[in-house]
N, C-alpha and C positions, 0 to 999 in steps of 0.2 A: 518590310522597310521600317526603319526607325525615324520618327520625326521628333524634333525638338521645338519646344514652345518658348518664345521670347519672354523675358521677364518684364514685368511692370517695374517702374522705378522703385528702388529700395536697396537694401543691403543684400547683395548676392551671396550665395553659399555654394562653394564648389562641391561637386560630387566626390565621393571617396576614391572611385576608380574611373576617371574619364576615359572614354574610348579613344584609341590611338588615332582613328580617322578624323576625329573632331579636334579642332585647335585647342590651345591651352586652357580654354575655359568652357565649362558647361555649367550653366546656372540652374539652380532649382529655386523657384520663387515660392516662398512659404505662403504667400497670399493666394496663390493659384493652385499649388499642389500640397495639400494637407496630408501629413503622415497619419494614416489610420491607426486607431488604437484598438487593442484586443484585450479582453479580460477572460480569466478562466476560473471555473469553480469545479472542484473535484470532490466526489462523494465516494465512500467505500474504502477499499484496501490500498496498501502501499503500492501494489502493482498498478493501480489506476493513477497514482501520483507520478510514477515513473513515465507512464504513457502520456499523461497530460503535459509533462515537460518536453517530451519528444514532439508533441503537436505544437507546443509553444515555440520551439526552436524553428519549426517550419515557417511559422508566421513571421518570426524575426528575420529569417533569411529572405522573406518576401517584402521586407521593408516596413512591417508593422512595428509599433512600439507596444509593449505590454504594460498594463496598468492593473492595480489591485481591483478585485471584483466589485467592490463598492463604489468605484469611480466611474465616471461617464466614459463609455467606450462605443466604438462603431460596431464591434463584433463581440458577442458573448458566446463562449464555448462552455457547455455544461457537460462534464464527463460523469456518467451516471453509474449507480450501483443498483442491484436488484436482489440482494441476498435475502432480504425479508420484505414483508408487506410494508413495514415501517420505512424501509429504505425507499420503496416505490413512492410512498406518500411524501417523503421528504424531497424526492426528486421533483415531483409535480409542484410542490409548494415553491421550490427554488425557481422553477421555470416560470410559473405565474408571477412571482414577485419580480423577476427580472424584466418580464414583458411589461408589467405595470410601471416600473420605475424608468424604463428606457423603451418606450413604445416605438420609436423610430429606428432602433438598432437591430442589426441582424442577429438572430438567435439560432445557434446550432446546438442540438442535443445529441450526444454521442454515447456509445458504450453499451454496457450490459442491459440496462433497462430499455434502451433503444432497440437492441437486438431482440429482446423477448416481447416487448409490448410497443412496437412502433405505431400501431393504430391508436393507442391511448395518447401517445405524445403528439402525433400529427393532428389529433382532434383538438388540441389546445390552440385557440386563436393567437396568432403572433409568432408561432414557431416557423422558422424558415427552412431548416435543414435537419434531417434525422439520419444519422449514420450508425450502422451496427458496429460490433466489436472489431471486426477486421477493417472496415472502411474508415474508422475514425483516424487511423494512422496514415491515411492517404487522402486527407480532407481536400487538398488542392487538386486532386484528380476529379473531384465532383463539383467543385464550385471555384470561381475565380473573382466574380464581381462583388459578391457579398452585399447585394442590394436586396431590400425587402421583397418578399414574394407574396403573391395573392394566395398561393397554395404551397404548403411545404414540399420540398423534394425529399423523398425517402429512398435510401439505398441500404440494402441489407442482404448479405449472401447466405447460402446454405452453410451454416457454421460448422456442421459436422463433417463437411467435405474438405475443410481447410487442412492443408498439410504443411505449408511453409510457416516459418517462424519470423515474427517481426520484433527486432530488438528495440529496447527502450532503456533509458536511464535518466535519473534526476540528479540535480546538484543544487537544489534550493538551499539557500543559506550557507552553502559550501561545506558545512560541517559533516553531514551524513548524506550519502548517495544511495538510492535504491536502484539496483541494476537488475533488470529482468533477464532471467536465465531460462525460464520455462513458462509455458502457457497451456491452458486447457487441462482436462482431466478425463481419465478413462474409468473412474470408479463408479459413477452413477449411483451415489448414495440416494436412498429412497426419498429424502427430504430436499434434495439439492438440484438447482437448475443450472449450475455452473457449466456442465458440458453443453447445455443448450444455449448458454450465453457466450461461451468462449471456445467451444469446440473440444476436440479430443487432445490428448497430451502430445506436445511437441516441444522441442527445446533448441536452444542455440548450441553452437559447438564450443569446445574449450578455447580454441584459437580466437574465435570472435568475441567471446566473453572477456578474454584477456585484453583484446584491443579496446573494448568498451571501458574496462577498468583503467587502462592507461589514459584514456580521454578524461575520465573522472579525476584521476590523479592530477592532471594538468590544470584542473579547475580549482585545486586546493583542498578537496575533501579529504578528511582524515579517516573516515569510516565508510565502508561499503556494506550494505545489506543485500544479500542475494535473495531475490524475490521471484515469485511465480505463484501459480495456483497449487501445484504439487511438485515442489522442487526436488523431492526425493526421486522423482521419475526422470531427472535430468539424464540425457543421453539414451533414453529408451529407444530401442531399435538400432542403436549404434554400439560400437565397442566402448564408448566413453561412459563413465559413471560420475556421480556427484563427487565422490572421494577423489577422482582424478583431477577434477576442476579445483577442488580445495587444495590439493598438493601443489598445483601450479600457481595458484593465487598466493600461496604462502611465500613464494619467491619474490613477489612484487614489494619491494621495500618502500616505495613511495606511499603506499597505503598502510597506515599503522594498525588499523583494526578491520577485521571482517566479521560479519555476523550472519547467521542463517535465519531466514524467516521460517514460517511454519513447515514442519516436516512430519509426515505420517509416521506413527510409531513403528509400523511394520517395515518401514524403509530406513530406519535409523540402524545402522550396522555397528557391530563391535569395532570394526576398523575405523569408522568415522569417530566414534567416541574416544578411542585411544589416540587417534591423530590429534583431536582437539585438546585432549588432556596435555599433550606435549607441545602444542602449537604456541608460537610467540605472537601470532596475529589473529587467530580465530578465537573469539570471545567465548567464555564458558556460559553460554546462554542458549537455552532450547525453548522453542514454542511447539508443543506437541498436542494436536487435537485429540481429545479423549471422546467427547460427545456423550458418552454414558458409561457408568461403572457397573452396568448390569448386562450380562451376556444376552439375555432375552431381547433387550432393547437394541443392543448393538446389531443383533441379527436382523431385527425388523428394519433397522436403518441401512442395512446392506453394507455395513462396515467390513473391512478386510482383516479383522483381528478380533480376538477375545480380550477381555480386560487384563488377563494375566500377561499378555504381550506388553501392554502399556506399563504395568507394574514392573516388569522385568527391565524395560528400557530405562525407567526412572531410577531404579535401584542401581543399575549398571553405571549410569551417568554419575550418580552421587558417589559411588565407590571410586570411580576414576577421578572425579572432580568434586570434592566435597563442597566447594564454594559455588558450584553452578547454580544459576537461577533457572528455574523451570516453570514455564507457564503452560496452562492447559485450557482448552475450549470445552465447554459442556453445554448441552442442550437439555432443557427441562420442558415437560409437558408434551413429549412426543406421543402420538396416538398409541394407546395400549399401555402407557406407563401408569401402573397402579401405585398406591401409596407405598407398598412394599418394595416395588422396583425403584422408586425414588430414593427411599431410605438406603437401599443397597448401593446406589450411586453415591449418596451423601457420605455414608460410612467408608466407602472405598476411597474417596478423595481425602477424607479426614485422616485416614491412616497412611497417606503417602506424603513424602517430603517434597511436594510441589510448592512453589513460591507464590504464585498468583493465579487467579482464575479469570477467564472471560466467559461470562454467563449469558446464554441466549435463551429467550423464551421461544418455544417452537412456533414457527410461522408457516402456515399452509401455503404452498406454492402450486400454481397450475402446472399440469403436465408432469407431475411427480407421482410415484407409487404411493408415497405416504398420504397424499390427498385422498386416496381411495381406501385407506385403512380404517377399520372400525376402532371403537374405543377412544373417541376424541375426549381430551381432557378439558374440563370446564375452565374458562379464563381465570376465574377466581382462585382455583387451585394452582394454576400455573403461576399466578402472581405470588402466592404464598411460597411455593417451592423456589421460585426465582429469588425471592427475598432471603430465604434461608441459605441458598448457595452464595449469594452476594456477601452475606455476613460471614460465611465460612471463608470466602476468598479474602475478605478484609483481615480476618484473624490470621490466615496463613501468611499474608504479606507482612503484617505487623510482627509476627514471630520471626520471619526471615530477616527483616530489617533489624530487629532487636538483637540478633546474634552478632551484628557488626558494630554496634555502638561501642565507641572507644578504640576501634581498629582503624586502619588506614586503607585507602583505595585510590585508584587513578580514575579521574573523571574527565570526559570530553564535554566541554560546555558549548551550549548552543546559543543562538542569537535571541531567542524568545525572552522578552522582558515583561513580567507581570507584576505590577505594583512594586517596582524596584527590586524584584527578585529575578535571578536567572537560574537556568536549570541545565542539568547534564546527566549522563548515565555512566555508571561503572561498567566494567566488563561483564559482570553478571547481572546487569540491568537494574541496579538500584538507582532510583531517580533521586537526584540530589539537588537541593536548592541552597544558594548563597546570595549575598547582596550583589546586585547587578554592577558589573564593570565591563565596559565595552572592550577593553583590551584582553579580556578572558575569552571572547568569542572564538570558537574553533581552536581552542588551546586545550591541551591535556594537563591537568594539575593533580598533584597528590593532595588528598584531603584527609582529615581526621573526622570520622563520623561521630556526631555529638548527641543526636536525638532524633525524634520523629515529630514533624510538624502536625498541626491540627488537620491540614489537608491531606496528610499521609505521605509527604515526601520526607526524605532523609535530610536532616540538618547537618551541616558540616563546616569545618574551618579549613581554609587552604593552608597547606604546609609549605608547598613549593611548586613552582611551574616546572614542566618537563624541560 
């Protein structure tokens, strides 16, 4: 039975959709029925950002209003990452800071760190709800009142038994959308806890991804990034493959750009490369995890390829698309990595036409095979090796940008404003900065590249709007 509360004197506000059985007025008194506010904080990968926005939409549908995380809210949702020990530490710091700044607010901690270390989170005084990786997308199945608890509620399933796929997508700022097409991983690399945090590989269908992209297009986004844990596994166990999805997405004219997130080198096919080389919508940009340029270390990591596979993929891409931007992930300090092994990785990367590096210092994770390996590398050596790889990455990026100075490119500008500057990306992922102008947000413009800023962005002059 539904009951309606009479308003106190004041200016009434009609509901958006009054029920037919109630007369022409239903009043909501702001003095008596306050709209609750919710704020979100996301750590980690773009997949997490897509899932946070999916959770946010659920709150909005329930009548909440979303506010920036630094503002006062009734509910705070912290979507966590656990890829490294540093990520774990950052999660704990954000949780404690939130509880300190808003002691009366409801605090929900969800995601990968919650899945792996729910006991650590629930031990923090002031946490009210802890949800695992699957449960976070069904938050209203576990809580409805969002009132402070004496003890936190903890809900986390056996992640390796999950078979169903939960779709998610984001449209923050309208410019670029992250659409989740795949989740989980079957690889069980010896250093990684992702299968334990997100489960085994599973993916959406082509039909449902197309429907999600249509929704994103209606929100005005001009670029879609296909994201997941291992998107090259898309369609595994079915007849569909990633290339099938790409070919169907190419037909959606409402989205001007598509971009792939990280794809394992052994899952990048010649067919994909040739398709992207001819595509009008898929950007010439690849993010390929290398992790090590030494076959001995790749084997210890339980990677599914040798370094020549990576080299072959990079060379094939560059032959088909000379302008392609190629990013690579690399881990240094893995157990058993000698100075000779490190230099083998360094020289291997130095000799490849990769455009930029994401460098990670090895972080030991519980319940992984790597944690039991001998030959631990001293932190001081890891720091030195990491610095050398960062310097190599900066050199690679500067060389890549330098080849484009004086040339033209098409840039999609974003809403971010830093000290009067706005930023955008070219198709091959050159980060461009120009003076901020609001009317350029979510617009594609032709620019002339003029130089490289002190911060490492490409400087440019706008030639014309699309």
